[in-house]
VOBA-1610 file (N, C-alpha, C; in pm, whole numbers, padded with zeros to 5 digits, always signed):
BEGIN
Met-06737-02305-02731Met-06672-02233-02624Met-06525-02274-02617Pro-06436-02178-02621Pro-06293-02212-02618Pro-06244-02248-02478Ile-06140-02331-02476Ile-06071-02364-02352Ile-05937-02294-02357Tyr-05908-02214-02255Tyr-05781-02144-02246Tyr-05697-02205-02135Glu-05565-02201-02153Glu-05473-02251-02051Glu-05404-02131-01987Tyr-05396-02134-01854Tyr-05336-02024-01778Tyr-05227-02077-01686Gln-05136-01988-01649Gln-05036-02019-01547Gln-05035-01907-01445Cys-05037-01945-01318Cys-05030-01848-01210Cys-04885-01801-01198Leu-04865-01670-01194Leu-04731-01616-01183Leu-04680-01617-01038Asn-04769-01647-00942Asn-04727-01656-00801Asn-04682-01797-00766Cys-04766-01897-00790Cys-04734-02035-00750Cys-04696-02125-00867His-04701-02074-00992His-04663-02145-01115His-04755-02262-01149His-04874-02266-01089His-04973-02370-01118His-05032-02345-01257Lys-05042-02452-01340Lys-05105-02442-01472Lys-05243-02504-01465Phe-05340-02439-01530Phe-05476-02492-01531Phe-05547-02446-01657Glu-05656-02515-01690Glu-05740-02481-01805Glu-05871-02423-01758Tyr-05929-02337-01842Tyr-06058-02277-01809Tyr-06145-02274-01934Leu-06264-02330-01924Leu-06362-02329-02032Leu-06442-02200-02022Thr-06429-02115-02122Thr-06497-01985-02117Thr-06639-01996-02169Gly-06717-01896-02142Gly-06854-01890-02189Gly-06886-01749-02235Ile-07011-01725-02269Ile-07055-01594-02313Ile-07047-01498-02194Gly-06990-01383-02216Gly-06978-01283-02111Gly-06860-01305-02017Phe-06769-01399-02052Phe-06653-01428-01968Phe-06561-01305-01963Gln-06521-01270-01841Gln-06427-01161-01822Gln-06302-01217-01756Glu-06192-01211-01828Glu-06067-01271-01783Glu-06020-01215-01649Arg-06047-01089-01622Arg-06000-01028-01497Arg-06068-01087-01373Ser-06178-01161-01390Ser-06246-01223-01276Ser-06190-01361-01242Leu-06098-01412-01323Leu-06042-01545-01305Leu-05936-01546-01194Val-05936-01651-01112Val-05837-01666-01005Val-05773-01804-01014Cys-05652-01816-00962Cys-05581-01943-00958Cys-05655-02037-00862Pro-05686-02161-00904Pro-05756-02254-00816Pro-05670-02303-00699Lys-05539-02286-00710Lys-05450-02334-00604Lys-05424-02229-00497Cys-05391-02106-00537Cys-05355-02002-00438Cys-05448-01881-00437Gln-05549-01881-00525Gln-05649-01773-00535Gln-05592-01639-00584Ser-05474-01641-00646Ser-05414-01519-00698Ser-05480-01480-00830Arg-05482-01351-00859Arg-05532-01302-00988Arg-05415-01268-01082Asn-05294-01299-01040Asn-05173-01271-01119Asn-05150-01388-01215Leu-05224-01388-01326Leu-05225-01500-01421Leu-05173-01458-01557Lys-05122-01557-01630Lys-05077-01536-01767Lys-05145-01642-01853Arg-05208-01599-01963Arg-05268-01695-02056Arg-05157-01752-02143Leu-05153-01885-02154Leu-05050-01954-02229Leu-05094-01982-02372Leu-04997-01997-02459Leu-05024-02034-02597Leu-05037-02186-02599Ser-05153-02235-02637Ser-05181-02378-02634Ser-05188-02435-02775Arg-05171-02565-02786Arg-05186-02634-02913Arg-05335-02643-02948Ile-05361-02655-03077Ile-05499-02672-03120Ile-05515-02809-03185Ala-05635-02858-03187Ala-05665-02985-03252Ala-05738-02955-03382Phe-05706-03030-03486Phe-05769-03012-03616Phe-05818-03147-03663Phe-05942-03154-03705Phe-05999-03279-03754Phe-06058-03254-03891Asp-06014-03333-03988Asp-06065-03323-04124Asp-06145-03450-04151Ser-06277-03437-04160Ser-06363-03553-04177Ser-06377-03597-04323Ser-06318-03520-04414Ser-06328-03558-04555Ser-06233-03673-04585Asn-06247-03728-04701Asn-06161-03838-04743Asn-06049-03784-04831Ser-05993-03672-04793Ser-05889-03609-04874Ser-05753-03671-04847Trp-05656-03638-04932Trp-05520-03687-04914Trp-05466-03643-04779Arg-05492-03519-04740Arg-05443-03466-04613Arg-05499-03546-04496Ala-05627-03583-04501Ala-05688-03659-04392Ala-05629-03800-04384Arg-05600-03862-04498Arg-05545-03998-04497Arg-05399-04002-04455Asn-05322-03899-04491Asn-05177-03901-04468Asn-05132-03810-04354Gly-05219-03727-04303Gly-05187-03647-04186Gly-05106-03521-04208Ser-05083-03480-04332Ser-05010-03356-04355Ser-05046-03300-04491Ala-05003-03177-04513Ala-05032-03110-04639Ala-04934-03151-04749Gly-04820-03204-04711Gly-04721-03243-04810Gly-04618-03335-04746Gly-04542-03398-04829Gly-04441-03490-04779Gly-04321-03416-04723Val-04238-03488-04653Val-04115-03434-04599Val-04014-03428-04712Lys-03934-03322-04717Lys-03833-03308-04824Lys-03741-03428-04824Gly-03717-03482-04941Gly-03627-03595-04954Gly-03694-03729-04932Glu-03819-03729-04892Glu-03890-03854-04867Glu-03954-03900-04998Lys-03938-04028-05029Lys-03997-04083-05150Lys-04145-04115-05126Glu-04224-04093-05231Glu-04367-04122-05222Glu-04389-04273-05223Lys-04477-04322-05137Lys-04508-04464-05127Lys-04633-04495-05209Asp-04634-04613-05270Asp-04751-04655-05349Asp-04860-04708-05263
//
């Protein structure tokens, strides 16, 4: 189930909402002022690589330009 982040356009309160099956966004209200005037925000995502790959050990797909490789 995804977690979405919203901001109320009336009171500017930011909050998260864990959605479920059959969730209808139009039924959501601001927990602070009870307004339905909401905007869904673009949130960061988390990525976890459980393999023992180079990316998992070093945290990226490639080195930074100009950076020397370490032994």
